[in-house]
C-alpha angles and dihedrals in degrees: 000000000000086000089055092048091052093046090044090053094048089042090050092056092049100039117091114253090250090065097052123101120241096259088048092052091047087051091048092050093048090050090048091050090052090050092048092050092049093047091047089049087052089047092053093049092048089049091048089048090052092049091049090047092052090047090050093048092048092050090047090049091049092047090050090051092050096045103030091105096047098107092045091051092048088049091051095048094083087055089055089049090053092051090050090050094048091050090050091052095051087088092064126093094254091048094140093053091043092048092050092047091047092049092049093051089048094050090049092048092047091048092049093049092047094047089051086057091053102268116144131176120243110241109233125145111088092004122116110268110266114186089203090066108016133057114205114223094179143335126243136189114250127174093200102051128061117246115269095030125115111262102181134010111219098179127008120247126216141205125201113209088341095307117116113251097172130355121236111256106228148171112230125213119243088195121223118353114282094023111119120193097165130253114313093229093061089094122080133215125237113232 
């Protein structure tokens, strides 16, 4: 009899539904309902896992945004300390010297922290004018400097990890009087 049952089970699976008896159809429906319920439970769990993953990623992203500058701020704190010390020493007799020394230490600390974060100064004075890194404010004749080179830097320019943050504001040499090299902004930058 067990042979018939195992044969019946295997036959039930291969037989078309039209050929199954009513009890076999009921059993088949019950089995399918259990399978559907199990798969639906798996679906609900997977959906819940996806929602939890989205929430976790959103929280991590939010935390990253909130604390992305943590290292930079920690690196800048010594500069704040130096400024506070310089201000505290302005009440001494040698306040001008103390203030200058404090400001120099602060500037050195700020530059060091910013360089660690990837900030670099744009080289300008004496360099050939580069519209990708320099912004010409004016042109001036100069006997000692070749035309098209930066004569003076009025404001420093900076790059962050090789991307321009701010161009250097410069005065460009026209060279000797009568020499014309064109306007420095005639060139274009590649993106």
